[in-house]
N, C-alpha and C positions, 0 to 999 in steps of 0.2 A: 417424499412430496413432490407433485408433479406442477410441471409449471404449463402453461397453455403456450400452445404460439404468438397468444399476443403479448403475455407478457414479457416473454421473450425477448422480442421485437421492439418490445418499449424500453428496456434495460438498453438492447440492441442503440436506441436512438440516444435517450440519454448518455451512453457513453460515448457519442459522436458530437455532442453537446460539450459533455466535458473535455473534451480533446479540443474545441476549437477555444473553449476557456483559456485553456489552456497556452494555444498558441499565442491569443490574442494578448496576456497577462505577461508573459515571457519576451516578444515584443514591445510592449510599452516601459516594460524595467529595463531592457538593453542588456542585462544579464538574467542567467539562472539552468535552471536543470531541465531541459525538454526529454534525453533521452528516455531514461529513467521512469520520469513523470508517464508516460507514454503507453510504455511497456508496463506502467499496471492499473491503465485506467479500467479494465473490465474488469477487475479482478476486484478493487476498492468501491465503482460503481454496486458492483449489483452485489458487495458486503451492507453501500449505505443505504440501498434502496430496495433493496428485498429482505435482508438476513438482520442487522443490527436491529436492538428495541432504545431507541432516544426519546428527546423532546426538543427541538433546535428552544423552543419559547423556555427550557428548565436545564440551559446544558451540564447541572450539577443536580438534574435527578438520582434519588440515589440507587434508583434498579436498572438505569441505567445499562444498558455493553459496553461498557471500553475497548475503544478499537487506540489504537500504538503505530507510528511511524516510525520506525529505529531508522531508513532512511531519511532524515529531513531533509537532505536536500532536494526533496522528488517532493517539497510540499505544493509547488505548484498544482497542483492532483489536487490534495488535502483543501486547500484556500476554494479548488472550484466546487470538489462533491458536499465540503458544506453551505457557501455559497448558495446551491440548488438545492440543499437540503432545507435553507432559511434563514441557516445560522446567522448572515448578515446580508446586507446589501450585494448581489453581485457585482452593482459599479465599484465595490469597495478595492475588488480584483484588481481592477486596471490603478490601486496602489499600490502594487507588489515591488519592494523592497526598496518602497521611495522614507527622505527620514521621516519621520515621526511616524510611519507609515506600522499597524499594526499587524501586514502584512512582509513577517522581514525572512531573510535567504533562508534560514529555519529558526520552524516553527517554534513558538510561546506561549506559555501563560490566558497572554491578553487576549487568543483567538481563540475565541470561543466556540466548545467543542472540543478546544486543545487538550489532552489531561496534563501532559509533561512534557516540556523542552525536548529539544531533540535536534543531532546534529554529529556528537561525536560515535561514529560509526561504530555496532558490536556494543552498544550498552542496551537495545532498547527491549531483550529477549529477556537480562534480568528483571527490568520496568514491567515486563506483564506476567511478570510471576509475582514480580508484589501484589501488584493487584487480583491475580488467584487468588495469594494467599488469602489475603485484604479478605474477599466476597466470602473462599471459610471459614475464615475467623468473625465476620460479624455473618454467617448465616441466611446470604442471600445467593443471589444465585443467576447474578447475572456473569455473559459470557468476557470469555476476555480475548483480540486479535489484537494481530504483530504481523506489521510487515516487516521484511524483511529484503537485503542488496545480498544476491547471491555474490560478489566482490566481498560484500561487507562481512560472509563467513567462513572467509581466509584467517579471524580473526580468534587467538582463544578463545578470550570471555565469552564470547556465540556461545562455545563447546561447554566450559565451567557452567554456563546459565541451563543447556539440554538438560548434563545431568544431572543437574537441582532440578530441570522441573518432572527427569522423569522418577526420579528419586523420590518429592513432596507427588506422587499419580496426578499432578494438576493439570485432571482433565473435564477443565472450565474454562482453557486455554488451549488454540487453536494459532500457532504460527502460518504464515503464508508467501515462500519466496518467490519473489523477482526470477527466474531460472535467464535472465538474457542472455544471459553470456562474457558480457560485458562489464567493464570496468573503467577509472579514468587513462588508464595507462594502456588499455588494451582491452585482448579476448584473458576473459577468465581463465581459460584453460590454459596459453600460456606465459598466464603470469605466475601465479598457482593453481594447479589444479584442481577443481573439487570433485571431479568420480571418485567413488562411487558415490552420489550426491543419497541417496535414497537409502543403500544401503550403510551409509554412517549414521543416521538417524534413525534408522528401525537396531542399531547396534550398540545403538545412546537410550531407546526405553521408549521411542516414540508410534505411534502410527503412523504412517507413510501413504498421504495422492499424490497417486504422479496427474497432472494435468494437461493440457492445451489452455494455458494461461487468456487464448481468445476466444474459444467456446464457449457461448453464456451460460448453456446449458449443464457444459462438463462443471463450468464453476460452481454453477449452483446445488448439483451434486453434491459437490465437494464438500461448500459447507455444511450441506445436512445429514453427512456420513459422518461429521467430525463428532455434531452435533450428536452422537449415537454412541461415540466412545465413552464405555469407562474406565479407567482405574489406573489412563495414560493420557497428556498430552497428543496434539495433534499435528501434522504438520503436509500444508500440501505447495507443491513445486510442482512453479504452473513455467511452461515450460512456454517465456515470454518473447517479443520482436524489440525488441531495440528500439522505441522513436517511431512503434508501431501507429498504424493512419497519414504518415506520413513519408510520399516512399523515397523522398530526397532525404532522408534520415532514418531510414531504417536499418539498421546494423553499422551505420557510420559512428564509428568512437567520436571523434568531432564533435558531434550534438550527445554527447552526455554532461557538456559540461559551457556549450555554446549556446546564445539563445537566436531564438533566428532574428533576421536584418524585418525591414521590413516590407520589401520585396518577395523572400522568402515566404511572410509569415501570409504574404497576399495571395502566392502560390498553393501554401500548406489547406487557406482555410478553404481557397476555390475546392482543392482536393478535399474537403471533408464536405461537404457539402451535402 
């Protein structure tokens, strides 16, 4: 499928607005995870506003495509996208992590649009496989997408799930790997090197697509390619920048799990104008 320059620019503008919302809600909360939320923004903005089938006013519509955020600590991104899509009012975003709010530090089913709670890393690919097999059993044609963190893929249960996805020929499943090269304690290559990433997934029987995770044309083309694959699951390995869009957060490990201060938020929002 081809996309016009206008469509690309609209998605890029939408992604910038999502980044603004992420910064605002984290600064208001005073806690949370900006780095991975910002690195994944282009990937999930494209998914929600050009790929997924869903009905915000009917979150449990049986024919909907499914999305699961395995790295649940990056839920500020998910919440911002859901609000932009019309699942709930944007003003609710400023209640992030507040007592009694549905928007907690890790997502759960109280939030319209959230299929399954997440936050315990390494489990999301198994959840996505369950959704994929449910579609087959129910004779539905919906697709399943799951966002993985790169540090998360150091866990063994990811690879057990990867093997099972291939075994069951889950071709309605597409994983997206946010490969920003950082985790909570530093660079992934220093803590537990992931390379060769693509070769590992290929060896496990996956169709593998590598892209620049901030190039909207490449992102859309990857989602299109994944839809054409038959007989095996697909993974999009998206090379991204931690904290993308805010210069003083980019590739700074401290912003994995530290919210911006009010002053830093103002600087970030000015950059994102």
